[in-house]
C-alpha positions in Angstrom: 0.0 0.0 0.0 2.9 2.3 0.7 4.3 1.8 -2.8 0.9 2.9 -4.2 1.0 6.2 -2.3 4.6 6.9 -3.5 3.4 6.1 -7.0 0.5 8.5 -6.7 2.7 11.3 -5.4 5.1 10.9 -8.2 2.3 11.1 -10.8 0.9 14.3 -9.2 4.4 15.8 -9.1 4.9 15.1 -12.9 1.4 16.5 -13.6 2.6 19.7 -11.8 5.7 19.9 -14.0 3.8 19.9 -17.2 2.2 23.4 -16.9 5.5 24.8 -15.5 7.4 23.7 -18.6 4.6 24.8 -21.0 4.3 28.2 -19.3 8.0 28.6 -19.3 8.4 27.8 -22.9 6.4 30.9 -24.0 8.5 33.3 -22.1 11.8 31.8 -23.0 10.8 31.5 -26.7 10.5 35.3 -27.0 14.1 35.7 -25.8 15.5 32.8 -27.9 13.9 34.0 -31.1 15.4 37.4 -30.7 18.9 35.8 -30.7 18.5 33.0 -33.3 16.1 32.3 -36.2 13.0 30.4 -35.3 13.7 27.4 -37.6 17.2 26.9 -36.0 15.6 27.2 -32.5 13.0 24.6 -33.3 15.6 22.3 -34.8 17.8 22.5 -31.7 14.8 22.0 -29.5 13.6 18.9 -31.2 17.1 17.4 -31.6 17.8 17.9 -27.9 14.4 16.4 -27.0 15.2 13.4 -29.3 18.5 12.8 -27.7 17.1 13.0 -24.2 14.2 10.7 -25.0 16.6 8.2 -26.6 18.8 8.2 -23.5 15.8 7.8 -21.3 14.5 4.8 -23.2 18.0 3.2 -23.2 18.4 3.6 -19.5 15.0 2.1 -18.8 15.9 -0.8 -21.1 12.5 -0.6 -22.9 14.2 -0.5 -26.3 17.2 -2.7 -27.0 20.1 -1.3 -29.0 20.0 -4.1 -31.4 16.4 -3.2 -32.5 17.5 0.4 -32.9 20.4 -0.7 -35.1 18.2 -2.9 -37.3 15.6 -0.2 -37.8 17.6 3.0 -38.0 16.8 3.7 -41.6 13.0 3.5 -41.1 13.2 5.6 -38.0 15.3 8.2 -39.8 12.8 8.3 -42.7 9.9 8.8 -40.3 11.7 11.5 -38.3 12.5 13.4 -41.5 9.2 13.2 -43.1 6.9 13.2 -40.0 4.1 10.8 -39.4 0.9 11.8 -41.1 -2.4 11.3 -39.4 -4.9 9.3 -41.4 -8.5 10.3 -41.6 
């Protein structure tokens, strides 16, 4: 039962972080765009997020490196062209 309470607290903490990051992104975007072009800023932002998420997945061992090596071409194609919503 104690583990359930810890799990609930961590979920609520993560839910509190979401609006903090979203709210902070608007104020920081104004300053970043005054220094570098918007396309460069977006590219850096998404590249950094991709690297962080890849490291997170590797640490949690939810995605083995061998699967990544076997499918890197398809993953690169999807990341460059984006995934289109059907319907």
